[in-house]
C-alpha positions in Angstrom: 13.5 49.7 20.6 11.2 48.6 17.8 12.1 45.0 18.4 10.0 45.2 21.6 6.8 45.8 19.6 4.4 43.1 18.4 4.0 42.8 14.7 0.6 44.6 14.8 2.0 47.4 17.0 4.9 47.9 14.7 2.8 47.9 11.6 0.4 50.5 13.0 3.1 52.6 14.5 5.2 52.8 11.3 2.2 53.5 9.2 1.2 56.3 11.4 4.6 57.8 12.2 6.7 57.1 9.1 3.9 57.1 6.5 1.7 59.8 8.2 -1.4 57.7 7.8 -4.4 58.5 10.0 -5.9 56.0 12.4 -8.9 55.7 10.1 -6.7 55.0 7.1 -4.7 52.4 8.9 -7.9 50.7 10.2 -9.3 50.6 6.7 -6.0 49.3 5.2 -5.7 46.5 7.9 -9.4 45.7 8.1 -9.7 46.5 11.8 -11.5 49.0 14.0 -10.1 52.4 14.6 -10.0 51.7 18.3 -7.8 48.7 17.7 -5.3 50.8 15.7 -5.4 53.4 18.5 -4.6 50.8 21.1 -1.7 49.3 19.1 -0.2 52.8 18.6 -0.6 53.8 22.2 1.1 50.6 23.4 3.8 51.0 20.8 4.5 54.6 22.0 4.6 53.4 25.6 7.2 50.7 24.7 9.3 53.0 22.6 9.3 55.7 25.3 10.3 53.1 28.0 13.1 51.8 25.8 14.4 55.3 25.1 14.3 56.1 28.8 16.3 52.9 29.6 18.8 53.7 26.8 19.2 57.2 28.1 19.7 55.9 31.6 22.4 53.4 30.5 24.2 56.1 28.5 24.4 58.4 31.5 25.9 55.5 33.5 28.5 54.9 30.9 29.4 58.6 30.3 28.8 60.5 33.6 29.5 64.2 33.5 
């Protein structure tokens, strides 16, 4: 799932999710605008959600009830 993300998306996403940094803290640390961090995280969430949905779909096909 995370392999689908760009380097910037991955960095922002992990800093926010795993290290519980705010958008403002990430922006300051990376030297970018808060809106840029927000965009990277939103796109990362979308990609992770889509990948999780695909994984769930393929698991249901392999293991039908």
